[in-house]
C-alpha positions in Angstrom: -0.1 -0.3 -0.1 1.5 3.5 -1.1 1.6 5.8 2.0 -0.3 8.9 1.5 0.9 12.9 1.0 -0.4 15.2 2.5 -0.2 18.8 1.7 -1.5 21.8 3.8 -3.6 24.1 1.6 -5.2 26.1 4.2 -4.9 27.1 7.7 -8.4 28.6 9.0 -7.8 28.2 12.8 -4.9 26.6 15.1 -6.1 26.4 19.3 -4.0 26.0 21.6 -4.5 23.0 24.3 -4.7 22.3 28.1 -1.1 20.1 26.5 2.0 21.8 26.0 3.2 21.8 22.1 -0.2 20.7 20.9 -2.7 22.6 19.1 -6.5 21.4 17.8 -6.1 22.5 14.3 -9.5 23.7 11.3 -7.8 23.2 8.1 -8.3 22.5 4.8 -5.4 19.5 3.2 -4.1 18.0 0.0 -3.5 14.2 -0.2 -2.2 12.7 -3.4 -1.3 15.3 -5.1 -5.5 15.8 -5.7 -8.5 15.9 -2.8 -9.0 18.8 -0.8 -10.6 18.0 2.3 -11.8 20.5 5.3 -10.4 18.5 8.3 -10.3 19.3 11.8 -6.9 17.8 14.0 -4.8 17.2 16.7 -1.7 17.9 16.3 0.9 16.5 18.3 5.4 17.5 18.6 6.0 13.8 18.5 4.0 11.9 15.6 4.9 11.0 12.4 2.1 9.8 10.8 -0.5 11.0 9.3 -0.8 15.0 8.1 0.9 16.0 10.4 4.5 16.3 10.0 3.1 18.1 6.7 0.8 20.2 9.5 4.4 20.5 11.6 6.4 22.2 8.7 3.4 24.3 8.3 3.7 25.7 11.9 7.7 25.6 11.7 7.0 27.9 8.9 4.6 30.1 9.5 5.5 31.2 13.4 3.6 34.1 13.7 0.2 32.9 12.9 -2.0 33.5 15.8 -2.7 30.9 17.9 -6.3 30.9 19.7 -5.6 30.9 23.7 -7.2 27.1 25.3 -10.2 27.6 27.2 -11.4 25.2 29.4 -14.2 23.2 29.1 -16.9 24.7 31.3 -18.6 21.9 33.4 -21.6 21.6 30.6 -20.0 21.0 28.3 -17.6 18.4 30.1 -20.7 17.0 31.7 -22.0 16.9 28.1 -19.3 15.1 26.5 -19.8 11.5 29.3 -20.2 8.7 27.8 -23.5 6.8 27.4 -24.5 4.3 29.1 -25.9 0.5 28.6 -28.9 0.1 30.3 -26.7 -2.2 32.2 -24.1 -0.4 33.0 -26.1 2.5 34.1 -28.4 0.3 36.6 -24.9 -1.1 37.6 -23.8 2.2 38.6 -27.2 3.2 40.8 -26.5 0.0 42.5 -22.8 0.2 43.5 -23.6 3.8 44.6 -26.5 1.9 47.0 -29.8 2.9 44.7 -32.0 -0.6 43.5 -34.3 -0.2 40.0 -37.1 0.1 41.8 -36.2 3.5 43.4 -36.0 4.4 39.7 -39.3 3.0 39.2 -40.6 4.4 41.8 -40.1 8.3 41.0 -41.5 8.2 37.4 -44.5 6.2 38.9 -44.5 9.8 41.7 -44.0 12.4 38.3 -47.4 13.8 37.2 -50.0 11.9 34.8 -48.9 12.8 31.9 -47.1 13.1 28.1 -44.0 13.4 30.0 -44.5 10.7 32.9 -45.5 7.7 29.6 -42.2 8.9 28.1 -39.6 8.2 31.1 -41.8 4.7 31.2 -40.1 3.6 27.9 -37.4 5.4 28.6 -36.6 3.8 31.9 -38.1 0.7 30.2 -37.0 1.0 27.0 -33.4 2.6 26.5 -30.6 0.2 25.2 -28.5 3.5 26.4 -28.5 6.8 28.7 -27.4 10.2 27.7 -25.6 12.0 30.8 -27.6 15.1 29.8 -30.9 13.4 29.2 -34.6 15.4 30.7 -35.3 11.5 32.9 -31.2 11.1 34.4 -31.9 14.8 35.7 -35.3 13.8 36.9 -34.1 10.6 38.4 -31.5 12.3 40.2 -32.8 14.7 42.2 -35.5 12.6 43.6 -32.7 9.8 44.6 -31.0 13.4 46.1 -28.1 13.2 43.9 -26.6 16.1 43.2 -25.2 16.7 39.6 -21.6 16.6 41.1 -22.8 12.7 42.3 -24.4 12.4 39.0 -21.0 12.7 37.1 -19.0 11.0 39.2 -21.8 8.1 39.4 -21.4 8.1 35.7 -17.6 8.2 34.9 -17.6 5.4 37.5 -20.1 3.8 35.3 -18.5 4.0 31.7 -15.8 1.2 33.5 -18.3 -1.7 33.6 
């Protein structure tokens, strides 16, 4: 298999990251002299694979290109980026925190009658994955007395189950 040759056509934006000498770039690349495509690329100093060598050469040739400052993600952005949990992971996570599935069912049953309650029942009974930012999670966590931080910690721990 022939090695692809990358050429930096245009750099649109370079942003610093939390890691020294690692940059987040939006750029247009040419591959094997033909295809131009927009890429979002994380460039590390020692990566010698793919487009990174061409990017690092371009960066050395353009030392005055403006680099946007790193802005740490907000708590909400971090929370939104937590992985989906399978039903198994979510329920085991609850059990590991001292809760049982019946408590979640009871919390849903205690909701006011209407479409929101019916949707919550369906989500709880039939969902194959759970998203940390889903309204059901917010509702259940509140009923169980879990803060956002406690729910985040449970979520992160459950991702490895």
